[in-house]
C-alpha positions in Angstrom: 54.5 31.6 2.0 51.6 31.6 4.4 50.7 28.9 6.8 46.9 28.3 7.1 45.8 28.0 11.0 41.7 27.6 11.2 40.4 30.9 9.4 43.3 32.6 9.7 46.5 32.8 7.4 49.7 33.1 9.1 52.7 34.7 7.6 55.4 32.5 7.7 59.0 33.3 8.4 59.7 35.1 4.8 57.0 37.7 6.3 58.1 41.1 6.1 60.1 42.4 9.3 56.9 44.6 10.5 54.9 42.1 10.9 57.1 40.4 13.3 58.0 43.9 15.2 53.9 44.6 15.5 53.8 41.3 16.5 56.2 41.5 19.2 54.3 44.9 20.0 51.4 43.6 20.7 52.9 40.7 23.1 54.2 43.4 24.8 51.1 45.6 25.5 48.7 42.4 25.5 47.4 43.6 28.7 46.4 46.9 28.0 45.2 45.7 24.8 42.8 43.1 27.2 42.0 46.0 29.3 40.5 48.1 26.4 39.1 45.6 24.2 38.8 42.6 26.2 37.1 39.4 23.7 37.5 41.6 20.7 39.8 41.2 17.6 42.8 43.5 17.3 44.6 44.5 14.2 48.2 45.7 14.7 50.3 47.9 12.0 52.9 50.1 12.5 53.0 49.0 16.5 49.3 50.9 16.6 45.5 49.7 16.7 44.1 50.1 13.2 40.7 48.1 13.6 38.7 45.8 16.3 35.7 44.4 15.9 33.9 40.9 17.3 34.3 38.9 13.2 38.2 38.8 12.7 37.3 39.1 8.6 36.2 42.3 9.1 38.7 43.4 11.4 41.3 42.3 8.8 39.5 44.0 6.1 39.2 47.0 7.8 42.7 47.1 8.7 44.0 46.4 5.3 41.5 48.9 3.6 42.7 51.2 6.3 47.0 50.7 5.3 46.7 49.1 2.5 48.8 46.3 4.2 48.7 42.4 3.2 50.8 41.1 6.5 49.7 42.3 10.0 49.1 40.0 13.0 45.0 39.9 14.3 44.9 39.0 18.0 42.2 38.4 19.9 42.4 40.3 23.1 41.0 37.3 25.4 39.6 37.7 29.0 38.3 34.6 31.0 38.1 31.2 29.6 37.2 30.6 26.0 36.5 27.3 24.6 37.5 26.7 20.8 37.2 23.5 18.9 37.6 23.1 14.7 34.6 20.8 13.7 35.3 18.2 11.1 33.0 16.5 8.4 34.0 12.8 9.5 35.1 11.1 12.9 38.7 10.8 11.4 40.0 12.9 14.7 37.9 12.9 18.3 36.3 16.0 18.8 38.0 16.6 22.1 40.4 14.2 23.8 38.3 11.9 26.4 34.7 14.3 25.6 33.5 12.0 22.8 31.2 9.9 24.8 29.7 13.2 26.6 29.2 14.9 23.1 27.3 11.8 21.4 24.8 11.9 24.8 24.6 16.1 24.7 23.1 18.7 22.5 24.9 21.9 22.2 22.7 25.0 22.4 23.8 28.2 21.5 21.8 31.4 21.7 23.7 34.5 19.7 20.8 37.2 20.8 22.0 36.6 24.8 25.4 35.6 24.5 24.9 31.9 26.2 25.2 28.4 25.5 24.8 25.1 27.3 25.1 22.0 26.9 21.7 19.4 27.1 22.3 15.6 28.3 19.7 13.2 26.3 
């Protein structure tokens, strides 16, 4: 059984023991992982880094192809501050609590080529 969290499926407690051992290893070695793979997705199998990249789905696919394993942790080696959001199709839930007025009166611009983004108020 898997639980869904965003685009990533997180194995439940019924997952193989190896998944949880690899998760613990990643947690124990997180500082070294961030030092070598800052702001990248990292797949861990058998307490080794088997795939790294900017897109989680690509990292997951590479790791599955290399190892044949279905359940393994993929972590984001976050360095610095990042803001995450899940967009909804309606207003049933606030986008960011306390920021509704700001976001209603602003435009978000992203420039992937130069890896920049900013808000512009109307």
